[in-house]
BAVEXMI-739039 format. One line per 5 residues: for each residue x, y, z of N, C-alpha, C. Coordinates in Angstrom, 3 decimals. Layout:
<recs>
X Y Z X Y Z X Y Z | ...
</recs>
This chain:
<recs>
22.313 -0.831 -59.306 22.210 -1.544 -58.016 21.182 -2.669 -58.144 | 21.512 -3.855 -57.663 20.627 -4.994 -57.776 19.404 -4.828 -56.886 | 18.320 -5.523 -57.280 17.068 -5.439 -56.533 17.227 -5.969 -55.113 | 17.974 -7.064 -54.962 18.178 -7.633 -53.626 18.869 -6.651 -52.695 | 19.841 -5.907 -53.251 20.559 -4.918 -52.445 19.634 -3.804 -52.012
18.785 -3.327 -52.921 17.823 -2.276 -52.572 16.860 -2.734 -51.479 | 16.379 -3.959 -51.610 15.468 -4.497 -50.586 16.157 -4.567 -49.231 | 17.420 -4.996 -49.211 18.171 -5.094 -47.960 18.298 -3.731 -47.291 | 18.618 -2.700 -48.083 18.786 -1.341 -47.545 17.462 -0.836 -46.969 | 16.354 -1.048 -47.677 15.048 -0.565 -47.231 14.619 -1.238 -45.941
14.803 -2.556 -45.881 14.417 -3.284 -44.670 15.250 -2.829 -43.486 | 16.566 -2.654 -43.696 17.451 -2.224 -42.612 17.057 -0.860 -42.084 | 16.779 0.096 -42.982 16.371 1.435 -42.566 15.059 1.389 -41.809 | 14.150 0.532 -42.252 12.859 0.411 -41.581 13.012 -0.113 -40.168 | 13.855 -1.127 -40.000 14.092 -1.699 -38.668 14.745 -0.691 -37.755
15.703 0.064 -38.274 16.355 1.087 -37.456 15.364 2.149 -37.016 | 14.463 2.513 -37.906 13.449 3.515 -37.567 12.535 3.008 -36.477 | 12.089 1.752 -36.565 11.220 1.158 -35.543 11.930 1.082 -34.211 | 13.193 0.674 -34.231 13.960 0.569 -32.992 14.083 1.908 -32.299 | 14.294 2.959 -33.082 14.426 4.293 -32.509 13.147 4.711 -31.807
11.974 4.380 -32.406 10.694 4.766 -31.827 10.425 4.036 -30.515 | 10.835 2.780 -30.377 10.518 2.005 -29.181 11.286 2.469 -27.955 | 12.430 3.113 -28.127 13.213 3.530 -26.968 12.949 4.988 -26.601 | 12.110 5.655 -27.366 11.807 7.050 -27.057 10.999 7.145 -25.767 | 11.413 7.991 -24.836 10.720 8.205 -23.578 10.456 9.694 -23.399
9.456 10.030 -22.566 9.163 11.452 -22.344 10.388 12.188 -21.812 | 10.603 13.412 -22.293 11.725 14.201 -21.792 11.506 14.598 -20.336 | 10.244 14.648 -19.905 9.915 14.982 -18.520 9.024 13.885 -17.961 | 9.577 12.922 -17.193 8.762 11.820 -16.646 7.612 12.297 -15.768 | 7.669 13.539 -15.289 6.610 14.049 -14.413 5.256 14.094 -15.110
5.269 14.093 -16.455 3.987 14.147 -17.166 3.157 12.897 -16.904 | 3.794 11.818 -16.439 3.080 10.573 -16.154 2.666 10.449 -14.692 | 3.016 11.422 -13.851 2.642 11.356 -12.438 1.131 11.443 -12.267 | 0.635 10.739 -11.258 -0.790 10.738 -10.975 -1.245 12.139 -10.569 | -2.495 12.452 -10.925 -3.092 13.737 -10.564 -4.421 13.473 -9.858
-4.812 14.371 -8.970 -6.081 14.262 -8.265 -6.521 15.651 -7.845 | -7.702 16.039 -8.282 -8.242 17.346 -7.918 -8.560 17.379 -6.431 | -8.064 18.374 -5.717 -8.297 18.497 -4.282 -9.733 18.928 -4.006 | -10.285 18.580 -2.830 -11.626 19.055 -2.475 -11.651 20.584 -2.395 | -12.783 21.192 -2.729 -12.902 22.651 -2.576 -12.730 23.052 -1.111
-12.369 24.300 -0.892 -12.188 24.812 0.466 -13.452 24.590 1.287 | -13.252 24.091 2.503 -14.363 23.840 3.399 -15.014 22.485 3.232 | -14.582 21.713 2.219 -15.189 20.399 1.966 -14.211 19.254 2.187 | -12.978 19.576 2.585 -12.000 18.529 2.828 -10.583 19.017 2.599 | -9.643 18.073 2.624 -8.238 18.406 2.428 -7.584 17.349 1.561
-6.464 17.723 0.963 -5.641 16.776 0.233 -4.286 16.662 0.930 | -3.837 15.441 1.144 -2.505 15.192 1.667 -1.793 14.258 0.696 | -0.506 14.064 0.889 0.201 13.163 -0.007 1.674 13.080 0.296 | 2.339 12.228 -0.472 3.782 12.053 -0.387 4.385 12.589 -1.679 | 5.240 13.617 -1.603 5.860 14.148 -2.824 6.671 13.081 -3.544
6.958 13.333 -4.798 7.707 12.381 -5.629 9.029 12.003 -4.961 | 9.316 10.690 -4.939 10.636 10.228 -4.498 11.100 9.111 -5.415 | 12.394 8.883 -5.436 13.006 7.941 -6.373 12.970 6.524 -5.816 | 12.676 5.579 -6.698 12.763 4.149 -6.383 13.723 3.534 -7.390 | 15.016 3.423 -7.056 16.012 2.956 -8.028 15.715 1.544 -8.532
16.153 1.264 -9.738 15.992 -0.054 -10.324 16.611 -1.116 -9.413 | 15.857 -2.195 -9.161 16.336 -3.279 -8.321 16.123 -3.064 -6.836 | 15.406 -1.996 -6.440 15.248 -1.657 -5.032 13.781 -1.634 -4.607 | 13.588 -1.737 -3.280 12.314 -1.470 -2.627 12.514 -0.285 -1.697 | 11.529 0.608 -1.658 11.594 1.751 -0.753 10.276 1.841 -0.009
10.349 1.833 1.319 9.171 2.096 2.147 9.393 3.429 2.844 | 8.592 4.418 2.480 8.760 5.761 3.041 7.637 6.058 4.028 | 8.011 6.331 5.281 7.086 6.836 6.286 7.192 8.359 6.270 | 6.173 8.986 5.708 6.195 10.431 5.479 5.276 11.104 6.495 | 5.807 12.092 7.231 5.081 12.713 8.333 4.579 14.105 7.949
3.393 14.420 8.429 2.842 15.758 8.218 1.842 16.061 9.327 | 1.521 17.340 9.456 0.533 17.793 10.429 -0.607 18.476 9.694 | -1.831 18.065 9.984 -2.975 18.695 9.341 -3.007 20.177 9.662 | -3.382 20.971 8.673 -3.426 22.421 8.876 -4.747 22.888 9.479 | -5.706 21.988 9.598 -7.035 22.379 10.069 -7.002 22.817 11.541
-7.682 23.933 11.846 -7.770 24.435 13.221 -8.917 23.799 13.998 | -9.715 22.973 13.351 -10.833 22.304 14.019 -10.829 20.818 13.661 | -11.507 20.011 14.457 -11.598 18.586 14.176 -12.286 18.354 12.835 | -11.889 17.273 12.167 -12.440 16.938 10.856 -13.148 15.591 10.928 | -14.248 15.470 10.180 -15.015 14.227 10.126 -15.108 13.798 8.663
-14.386 12.740 8.328 -14.192 12.323 6.937 -15.246 11.299 6.551 | -15.965 11.585 5.466 -17.027 10.701 4.996 -16.710 10.080 3.635 | -15.602 10.517 3.029 -15.174 9.945 1.751 -13.659 10.040 1.652 | -13.035 8.952 1.167 -11.580 8.887 1.026 -11.248 8.491 -0.411 | -10.277 9.199 -0.995 -9.796 8.870 -2.335 -8.286 8.663 -2.290
-7.827 7.556 -2.848 -6.403 7.270 -3.003 -6.040 7.315 -4.480 | -4.901 7.939 -4.790 -4.295 7.857 -6.113 -2.783 7.790 -5.909 | -2.109 6.890 -6.628 -0.650 6.910 -6.579 -0.046 6.304 -7.824 | 1.197 6.696 -8.080 1.907 6.199 -9.258 2.012 4.684 -9.218 | 2.047 4.089 -10.391 2.200 2.645 -10.509 3.482 2.182 -9.822
3.412 1.003 -9.184 4.584 0.424 -8.530 4.454 0.328 -7.031 | 3.395 0.936 -6.467 3.230 0.882 -5.014 2.708 -0.477 -4.580 | 3.278 -1.001 -3.518 2.810 -2.264 -2.959 1.700 -2.027 -1.948 | 1.785 -0.961 -1.200 0.681 -0.597 -0.307 0.829 0.858 0.115 | -0.252 1.405 0.643 -0.229 2.733 1.242 -1.126 2.698 2.476
-0.538 2.839 3.654 -1.264 2.845 4.922 -1.168 4.232 5.549 | -2.254 4.691 6.144 -2.280 6.024 6.733 -2.579 5.899 8.228 | -1.736 6.544 9.035 -1.821 6.468 10.493 -2.012 7.864 11.079 | -2.546 7.898 12.297 -2.640 9.147 13.054 -2.089 8.893 14.452 | -1.623 9.957 15.094 -1.099 9.849 16.458 -1.547 11.052 17.272
-1.852 10.795 18.529 -2.212 11.870 19.455 -1.033 12.310 20.308 | 0.108 11.641 20.170 1.235 11.954 21.057 2.538 12.248 20.323 | 2.662 11.816 19.064 3.891 12.031 18.307 3.839 13.384 17.607 | 4.968 14.056 17.598 5.079 15.319 16.865 6.347 15.283 16.029 | 6.176 15.173 14.723 7.302 15.206 13.790 7.052 16.315 12.779
8.075 17.074 12.424 7.879 18.185 11.483 7.334 17.699 10.143 | 6.390 18.450 9.585 5.844 18.116 8.269 6.960 18.084 7.229 | 6.922 17.053 6.391 7.921 16.916 5.336 9.082 16.027 5.696 | 9.177 15.598 6.962 10.241 14.662 7.342 9.792 13.240 7.031 | 10.750 12.340 6.904 10.399 10.974 6.545 11.471 9.999 7.009
11.101 8.713 6.952 11.989 7.619 7.340 11.892 6.550 6.265 | 13.037 6.115 5.729 13.072 5.098 4.676 13.686 3.780 5.147 | 13.682 3.511 6.450 14.471 2.401 6.980 13.714 1.084 7.109 | 12.444 1.003 6.713 11.634 -0.202 6.887 11.428 -0.544 8.364 | 11.635 0.424 9.247 11.389 0.198 10.665 9.888 0.221 10.923
9.383 -0.755 11.680 7.954 -0.801 11.971 7.562 0.369 12.862 | 6.413 0.956 12.583 5.890 2.005 13.452 5.491 1.414 14.794 | 5.563 2.229 15.827 5.162 1.816 17.164 3.635 1.874 17.247 | 2.999 0.694 17.246 1.542 0.663 17.204 0.899 1.094 18.519 | 1.680 1.329 19.548 1.098 1.853 20.782 0.807 3.346 20.680
1.422 4.009 19.694 1.216 5.457 19.542 0.709 5.853 18.150 | 0.704 4.895 17.214 0.201 5.171 15.871 -1.022 4.318 15.602 | -2.100 4.952 15.148 -3.354 4.260 14.864 -3.665 4.331 13.373 | -3.671 3.171 12.716 -4.021 3.123 11.303 -5.510 3.427 11.140 | -5.859 4.254 10.142 -7.273 4.556 9.930 -7.701 4.450 8.472
-6.759 4.276 7.560 -7.103 4.085 6.150 -5.951 3.356 5.476 | -6.281 2.585 4.430 -5.252 1.824 3.717 -5.772 1.449 2.340 | -4.842 1.322 1.399 -5.211 0.855 0.068 -3.994 0.231 -0.597 | -4.242 -0.876 -1.304 -3.218 -1.439 -2.163 -3.622 -1.267 -3.627 | -4.734 -0.564 -3.830 -5.189 -0.235 -5.178 -4.699 1.155 -5.549
-4.202 1.293 -6.771 -3.660 2.584 -7.204 -4.726 3.667 -7.296 | -5.968 3.255 -7.449 -7.073 4.204 -7.517 -8.234 3.647 -6.716 | -8.609 4.348 -5.640 -9.693 3.892 -4.773 -10.537 5.081 -4.357 | -11.854 4.944 -4.518 -12.815 5.928 -4.025 -13.715 5.214 -3.024 | -13.633 5.607 -1.764 -14.378 4.952 -0.699 -15.362 5.949 -0.101
-16.646 5.758 -0.413 -17.702 6.584 0.145 -18.307 5.875 1.347 | -18.242 6.481 2.512 -18.789 5.893 3.718 -20.297 6.100 3.763 | -21.014 5.274 4.542 -22.464 5.468 4.661 -22.798 6.839 5.256 | -24.010 7.270 5.032 -24.463 8.562 5.535 -24.296 8.638 7.055 | -23.641 9.704 7.521 -23.472 9.924 8.954 -22.290 9.208 9.584
-21.630 8.322 8.846 -20.485 7.560 9.365 -19.204 8.266 8.934 | -18.281 8.463 9.872 -17.107 9.283 9.563 -15.880 8.831 10.334 | -14.720 9.147 9.770 -13.426 8.994 10.435 -13.080 10.334 11.071 | -12.747 10.325 12.349 -12.426 11.580 13.027 -10.923 11.833 13.030 | -10.549 13.042 12.649 -9.174 13.519 12.782 -9.199 14.794 13.617
-8.303 14.883 14.587 -8.236 16.073 15.443 -7.653 17.268 14.679 | -7.943 18.438 15.194 -7.281 19.638 14.677 -5.770 19.469 14.803 | -5.050 19.790 13.754 -3.585 19.681 13.721 -3.115 18.258 14.060 | -3.859 17.274 13.590 -3.535 15.868 13.833 -2.203 15.507 13.180 | -1.379 14.746 13.900 -0.143 14.217 13.329 -0.480 13.005 12.474
0.010 13.011 11.225 -0.287 11.957 10.257 1.010 11.332 9.775 | 0.958 10.018 9.513 2.051 9.319 8.830 1.464 8.557 7.649 | 1.973 8.854 6.451 1.603 8.089 5.256 2.739 7.115 4.971 | 2.444 5.831 5.079 3.459 4.801 4.838 3.252 4.237 3.432 | 4.188 4.540 2.547 4.080 4.133 1.156 5.240 3.208 0.801
4.904 2.025 0.301 5.903 1.008 -0.027 5.917 0.813 -1.542 | 7.052 1.124 -2.165 7.222 0.979 -3.611 8.276 -0.074 -3.927 | 8.066 -0.777 -5.041 8.981 -1.838 -5.478 9.345 -1.604 -6.938 | 10.638 -1.660 -7.231 11.112 -1.528 -8.607 12.157 -2.611 -8.853 | 11.696 -3.856 -8.808 12.638 -4.978 -8.864 12.044 -6.098 -9.716
12.087 -7.324 -9.215 11.645 -8.472 -10.000 10.142 -8.648 -9.969 | 9.548 -8.575 -8.776 8.129 -8.884 -8.625 7.216 -7.735 -9.046 | 7.672 -6.502 -8.900 6.922 -5.322 -9.320 7.888 -4.308 -9.915 | 7.343 -3.382 -10.702 8.188 -2.337 -11.259 7.532 -0.977 -11.065 | 8.361 0.048 -10.950 7.908 1.428 -10.812 8.360 2.205 -12.044
7.440 2.489 -12.989 7.834 3.201 -14.211 8.531 4.520 -13.914 | 9.620 4.752 -14.623 10.428 5.969 -14.497 10.996 6.135 -13.080 | 10.910 5.081 -12.250 11.475 5.086 -10.883 10.882 6.197 -10.021 | 9.644 6.597 -10.298 9.028 7.724 -9.611 7.841 7.250 -8.764 | 7.913 7.538 -7.470 6.814 7.248 -6.551 6.120 8.548 -6.164
4.804 8.480 -6.047 4.032 9.652 -5.646 2.675 9.187 -5.121 | 2.180 9.855 -4.063 0.891 9.495 -3.456 0.067 10.763 -3.247 | -1.217 10.688 -3.579 -2.172 11.748 -3.280 -3.406 11.127 -2.629 | -3.906 11.766 -1.576 -5.080 11.271 -0.853 -6.008 12.450 -0.570 | -7.296 12.285 -0.889 -8.308 13.283 -0.556 -9.158 12.799 0.615
-9.365 13.678 1.580 -10.311 13.448 2.665 -11.466 14.430 2.503 | -12.646 13.920 2.195 -13.845 14.738 2.069 -14.591 14.715 3.402 | -15.052 15.865 3.859 -15.599 15.980 5.212 -17.094 16.284 5.207 | -17.705 16.003 6.372 -19.082 16.402 6.641 -19.097 17.153 7.965 | -20.123 17.981 8.216 -20.202 18.699 9.489 -20.365 17.733 10.665
-19.820 18.089 11.805 -19.919 17.245 12.989 -21.364 16.939 13.341 | -22.257 17.881 13.106 -23.663 17.700 13.454 -24.308 16.553 12.680 | -23.715 16.158 11.542 -24.273 15.069 10.738 -23.729 13.699 11.132 | -22.736 13.665 12.005 -22.068 12.399 12.353 -22.907 11.604 13.343 | -23.180 10.360 12.993 -23.925 9.457 13.875 -23.067 8.317 14.409
-21.940 8.030 13.760 -21.044 6.952 14.209 -19.660 7.192 13.638 | -18.642 6.758 14.389 -17.263 6.893 13.928 -16.693 5.532 13.521 | -15.715 5.587 12.627 -15.133 4.393 12.021 -13.939 3.898 12.826 | -13.823 2.585 12.942 -12.650 1.948 13.533 -11.977 1.034 12.528 | -10.788 0.554 12.865 -10.050 -0.321 11.952 -9.398 -1.456 12.738
-9.506 -2.665 12.193 -8.782 -3.835 12.704 -7.659 -4.153 11.729 | -6.442 -4.223 12.252 -5.309 -4.694 11.463 -4.864 -6.015 12.068 | -5.108 -7.105 11.340 -4.740 -8.441 11.810 -3.563 -8.953 10.990 | -2.633 -9.632 11.653 -1.470 -10.170 10.956 -1.112 -11.529 11.542 | -0.971 -12.500 10.667 -0.520 -13.833 11.056 0.983 -13.909 10.791
1.770 -13.946 11.846 3.228 -13.919 11.689 3.845 -15.313 11.595 | 2.993 -16.360 11.632 3.497 -17.734 11.522 3.594 -18.099 10.040 | 4.669 -17.636 9.403 4.901 -17.933 7.990 6.294 -18.529 7.835 | 6.342 -19.752 7.374 7.596 -20.456 7.152 7.358 -21.431 6.005 | 7.704 -21.028 4.786 7.386 -21.813 3.596 8.671 -22.461 3.076
8.799 -23.776 3.188 10.019 -24.450 2.713 10.207 -24.300 1.208 | 11.425 -24.500 0.727 11.680 -24.419 -0.726 10.821 -25.411 -1.499 | 10.322 -24.988 -2.637 9.532 -25.842 -3.518 8.363 -26.510 -2.783 | 7.701 -25.754 -1.922 6.629 -26.315 -1.100 5.501 -25.291 -0.969 | 4.398 -25.712 -0.348 3.237 -24.851 -0.170 2.892 -24.744 1.314
2.056 -23.775 1.626 1.638 -23.553 3.007 0.292 -22.852 2.999 | -0.614 -23.277 3.893 -1.868 -22.569 4.127 -1.911 -22.157 5.591 | -2.051 -20.859 5.824 -2.141 -20.347 7.186 -3.593 -20.005 7.516 | -3.885 -19.943 8.810 -5.254 -19.695 9.284 -5.170 -18.801 10.502 | -6.020 -17.789 10.554 -6.031 -16.903 11.715 -7.460 -16.509 12.071
-7.814 -16.708 13.321 -9.104 -16.294 13.862 -8.947 -14.885 14.405 | -9.723 -13.949 13.865 -9.592 -12.544 14.234 -10.306 -12.280 15.551 | -9.703 -11.470 16.363 -10.228 -11.147 17.686 -11.673 -10.657 17.617 | -12.501 -11.160 18.528 -13.907 -10.752 18.568 -14.046 -9.335 19.111 | -15.045 -8.620 18.632 -15.370 -7.287 19.135 -16.635 -7.402 19.973
-16.612 -6.952 21.228 -17.723 -7.208 22.156 -18.904 -6.246 22.024 | -19.224 -5.854 20.814 -20.453 -5.107 20.558 -20.819 -5.322 19.088 | -22.065 -5.059 18.747 -22.508 -5.218 17.368 -21.775 -4.224 16.471 | -21.321 -4.704 15.318 -20.638 -3.814 14.368 -21.179 -4.025 12.968 | -20.860 -3.087 12.100 -21.077 -3.233 10.659 -19.728 -3.122 9.980
-19.344 -4.170 9.217 -18.084 -4.143 8.477 -18.268 -3.283 7.233 | -17.366 -2.322 7.051 -17.418 -1.444 5.888 -16.565 -1.959 4.741 | -15.313 -2.360 5.047 -14.397 -2.833 4.004 -13.553 -3.985 4.524 | -13.102 -4.831 3.596 -12.130 -5.886 3.876 -11.089 -5.886 2.767 | -9.826 -6.066 3.165 -8.732 -6.215 2.201 -7.755 -7.255 2.722
-7.421 -8.242 1.900 -6.407 -9.230 2.248 -5.093 -8.892 1.587 | -3.996 -9.184 2.276 -2.686 -8.706 1.819 -1.648 -9.805 1.971 | -0.976 -10.128 0.852 0.210 -10.985 0.900 1.132 -10.609 -0.244 | 2.252 -11.324 -0.379 3.229 -11.022 -1.419 3.117 -12.057 -2.537 | 4.129 -12.131 -3.402 3.975 -12.848 -4.671 3.912 -14.370 -4.536
4.293 -14.934 -3.387 4.086 -16.362 -3.176 2.632 -16.662 -2.828 | 1.881 -15.644 -2.433 0.478 -15.822 -2.094 -0.376 -16.001 -3.336 | -1.236 -17.012 -3.323 -2.090 -17.314 -4.475 -3.578 -17.221 -4.154 | -3.925 -17.295 -2.881 -5.333 -17.304 -2.518 -5.487 -16.790 -1.089 | -6.459 -15.922 -0.877 -6.720 -15.346 0.442 -8.240 -15.228 0.564
-8.794 -15.784 1.637 -10.242 -15.663 1.797 -10.615 -15.516 3.275 | -11.794 -14.925 3.483 -12.304 -14.636 4.825 -13.674 -15.285 4.968 | -13.859 -16.030 6.060 -15.137 -16.666 6.361 -15.706 -16.132 7.673 | -17.014 -16.140 7.766 -17.665 -15.951 9.058 -17.465 -17.244 9.844 | -16.938 -17.137 11.054 -16.444 -18.321 11.757 -17.553 -19.325 12.055
-18.702 -18.876 12.531 -19.733 -19.809 12.984 -20.492 -20.462 11.838 | -20.571 -19.803 10.701 -21.365 -20.332 9.592 -20.540 -20.745 8.385 | -19.249 -20.404 8.379 -18.351 -20.662 7.244 -18.782 -19.914 5.976 | -19.615 -18.892 6.116 -19.993 -18.073 4.968 -18.773 -17.282 4.498 | -18.445 -17.408 3.218 -17.327 -16.643 2.679 -17.766 -15.206 2.422
-16.993 -14.249 2.952 -17.365 -12.843 2.772 -16.293 -12.043 2.024 | -15.171 -12.680 1.705 -14.129 -11.989 0.942 -13.203 -13.020 0.332 | -12.720 -12.730 -0.890 -11.697 -13.568 -1.522 -10.798 -12.695 -2.381 | -9.512 -13.025 -2.359 -8.507 -12.304 -3.131 -7.540 -13.309 -3.734 | -7.333 -13.220 -5.045 -6.362 -14.073 -5.728 -5.364 -13.236 -6.526
-5.273 -11.960 -6.179 -4.369 -11.042 -6.883 -3.473 -10.370 -5.861 | -2.242 -10.801 -5.766 -1.390 -10.337 -4.668 -0.966 -8.882 -4.826 | -0.725 -8.426 -6.079 -0.118 -7.106 -6.251 -1.131 -5.961 -6.262 | -2.400 -6.261 -6.485 -3.432 -5.234 -6.360 -4.723 -5.906 -5.881 | -4.753 -6.333 -4.614 -5.913 -7.059 -4.101 -7.145 -6.160 -4.047
-8.313 -6.751 -4.232 -9.529 -5.942 -4.180 -9.806 -5.426 -2.770 | -10.244 -4.172 -2.704 -10.806 -3.629 -1.468 -12.308 -3.843 -1.573 | -12.844 -4.762 -0.790 -14.278 -5.025 -0.849 -15.008 -3.999 -0.006 | -15.834 -3.186 -0.653 -16.645 -2.189 0.039 -18.062 -2.739 0.121 | -18.525 -3.018 1.327 -19.856 -3.586 1.495 -20.905 -2.500 1.243
-21.954 -2.814 0.511 -22.936 -1.793 0.140 -23.814 -1.369 1.318 | -24.494 -0.263 1.113 -25.448 0.214 2.108 -24.787 0.555 3.424 | -25.309 0.011 4.495 -24.781 0.290 5.837 -23.698 -0.695 6.256 | -23.301 -1.595 5.355 -22.224 -2.529 5.665 -22.727 -3.922 6.004 | -21.783 -4.799 6.335 -22.078 -6.194 6.664 -22.221 -6.318 8.177
-23.399 -6.693 8.650 -23.680 -6.756 10.088 -23.005 -7.969 10.721 | -22.286 -7.739 11.806 -21.634 -8.803 12.566 -21.989 -8.601 14.035 | -22.734 -9.554 14.642 -23.154 -9.383 16.035 -21.965 -9.415 16.989 | -22.162 -8.893 18.180 -21.090 -8.850 19.165 -20.568 -10.248 19.448 | -19.261 -10.340 19.645 -18.532 -11.574 19.962 -18.500 -12.578 18.810
-19.142 -12.275 17.680 -18.982 -13.116 16.493 -17.600 -12.855 15.914 | -17.025 -13.861 15.262 -15.672 -13.719 14.734 -15.621 -14.056 13.253 | -14.560 -13.532 12.620 -14.235 -13.936 11.255 -12.882 -14.639 11.291 | -12.644 -15.494 10.308 -11.393 -16.235 10.218 -10.874 -16.092 8.794 | -9.564 -15.925 8.653 -9.032 -15.787 7.295 -7.896 -16.771 7.043
-7.721 -17.094 5.758 -6.762 -18.098 5.304 -5.894 -17.505 4.194 | -4.623 -17.921 4.169 -3.715 -17.530 3.093 -3.025 -18.778 2.558 | -3.044 -18.947 1.236 -2.350 -20.063 0.594 -1.118 -19.545 -0.130 | 0.022 -20.199 0.122 1.288 -19.784 -0.469 1.912 -20.944 -1.247 | 2.638 -20.601 -2.327 3.412 -21.577 -3.095 4.806 -21.005 -3.311
5.799 -21.685 -2.791 7.178 -21.218 -2.871 7.910 -22.011 -3.946 | 8.180 -21.362 -5.076 8.874 -22.036 -6.180 10.376 -21.792 -6.163 | 10.884 -21.136 -5.114 12.309 -20.825 -5.037 13.051 -21.922 -4.278 | 14.360 -21.758 -4.201 15.194 -22.705 -3.451 15.463 -22.221 -2.032 | 14.796 -21.142 -1.619 14.983 -20.572 -0.281 13.722 -20.741 0.562
13.905 -20.824 1.871 12.773 -20.803 2.788 12.276 -19.362 2.929 | 10.981 -19.173 2.791 10.385 -17.840 2.843 9.763 -17.623 4.221 | 10.155 -16.536 4.879 9.637 -16.201 6.206 8.801 -14.929 6.140 | 8.163 -14.619 7.258 7.394 -13.393 7.369 8.327 -12.189 7.381 | 7.949 -11.119 6.666 8.745 -9.907 6.662 8.190 -8.895 5.681
8.653 -7.646 5.720 8.062 -6.583 4.906 8.519 -6.536 3.460 | 9.600 -7.228 3.113 10.179 -7.089 1.784 9.458 -7.985 0.776 | 8.938 -7.377 -0.274 8.164 -8.097 -1.277 9.006 -9.141 -1.995 | 10.252 -8.829 -2.262 11.078 -9.698 -3.099 11.358 -11.061 -2.474 | 11.542 -11.127 -1.161 11.972 -12.399 -0.572 11.320 -12.716 0.768
10.217 -12.053 1.117 9.508 -12.336 2.365 8.004 -12.329 2.098 | 7.236 -12.719 3.121 5.788 -12.830 2.933 5.012 -12.166 4.068 | 3.746 -11.898 3.788 2.793 -11.371 4.754 1.493 -12.162 4.664 | 0.739 -12.129 5.759 -0.641 -12.616 5.764 -1.427 -11.661 6.650 | -1.920 -10.578 6.039 -2.550 -9.487 6.784 -3.987 -9.271 6.326
-4.801 -8.793 7.264 -6.177 -8.426 6.960 -6.446 -7.021 7.481 | -7.042 -6.178 6.624 -7.481 -4.845 7.010 -9.008 -4.848 7.020 | -9.602 -4.444 8.129 -11.058 -4.388 8.233 -11.466 -3.061 8.848 | -12.291 -2.284 8.132 -12.868 -1.085 8.713 -14.311 -1.384 9.106 | -14.782 -0.711 10.155 -16.106 -1.013 10.698 -16.602 0.185 11.503
-17.846 0.116 11.903 -18.397 1.096 12.839 -19.461 0.399 13.685 | -19.756 0.897 14.871 -19.114 2.021 15.566 -17.734 1.651 16.074 | -16.892 2.671 16.235 -15.494 2.483 16.629 -15.386 2.217 18.132 | -14.228 1.702 18.586 -13.982 1.557 20.022 -14.114 2.894 20.742 | -14.497 2.845 21.989 -14.725 4.071 22.745 -13.457 4.911 22.863
-12.276 4.243 22.896 -11.032 5.005 23.020 -10.508 5.488 21.671 | -11.188 5.111 20.588 -10.789 5.566 19.260 -9.534 4.919 18.726 | -9.039 3.868 19.379 -7.779 3.256 18.968 -8.000 2.148 17.930 | -7.003 1.972 17.076 -6.993 0.846 16.157 -6.871 -0.460 16.941 | -7.554 -1.497 16.489 -7.428 -2.822 17.098 -6.342 -3.574 16.321
-5.195 -3.757 16.944 -4.109 -4.515 16.332 -4.153 -5.949 16.854 | -4.284 -6.898 15.949 -4.393 -8.312 16.305 -3.273 -9.052 15.586 | -2.125 -9.139 16.227 -0.909 -9.666 15.602 -0.396 -10.840 16.430 | -0.430 -12.033 15.859 0.067 -13.204 16.577 0.403 -14.307 15.584 | 0.549 -15.526 16.086 1.019 -16.632 15.271 -0.105 -17.412 14.591
-1.357 -16.984 14.742 -2.445 -17.690 14.108 -2.611 -19.084 14.671 | -3.496 -19.851 14.046 -3.695 -21.244 14.488 -4.464 -22.010 13.416
</recs>
């Protein structure tokens, strides 16, 4: 046999061997699912969304309902988020009037009724540990109705490995006697989004003032893949207090110590810059693949007296 022929055979076998190795996948995709150790008994609870499928080329937003098993009110001083890669966001709501059986869910992308659902935690980061200041807590009632809204994408802009979605959340608690202030949340959304084909847009929204002194705990800006820049300024001084240039995993800014002090009636303003490289006009909507958002999540304390989330949703200016 000629030397050239031997070399050809060896190279071919080597390439076939390499090709075989690259397509090998785990026989059980569950081995790649996220894990999170639950708090010990008496120190908190773990909730989550069981594994669900996100088919190739699809987006799935699952509103998963459950009821806390606790027989007494809970005061949460630390929150941990973990979820499988591919999630676009995870928002957690509570309700004092809705009762849905634990384990039921809705996959229809229907917006929750914000008159009865109050958002109290959110993350677009796959791994987040949020320690609240000493004595500051999120209150959940005994047997509180919870909705975990998890949005997964397995298409062009994002992918979900092995098409598997899963969410785990830990709530670490402190005794009621240690609580000095409760946490509130502002969810602001600028719905004036209309980006022409091959064009850009910058939106601006002044967030509703809160008529008492507050301390901002966290800020998160949220948009989709046309978004390139998101920043938050203190309105009266133009001091920048947050910036995000990563649409698929924006930073959750946790202010150190007791938080960022904002006097009563002072406001913040946020901006979103978009670039549309497609041939379609992009409008506001929940779908990552072909719509956009301009949202701000802000946690703060002390909370409103009625304990309700402040929803500030309008056309901006």
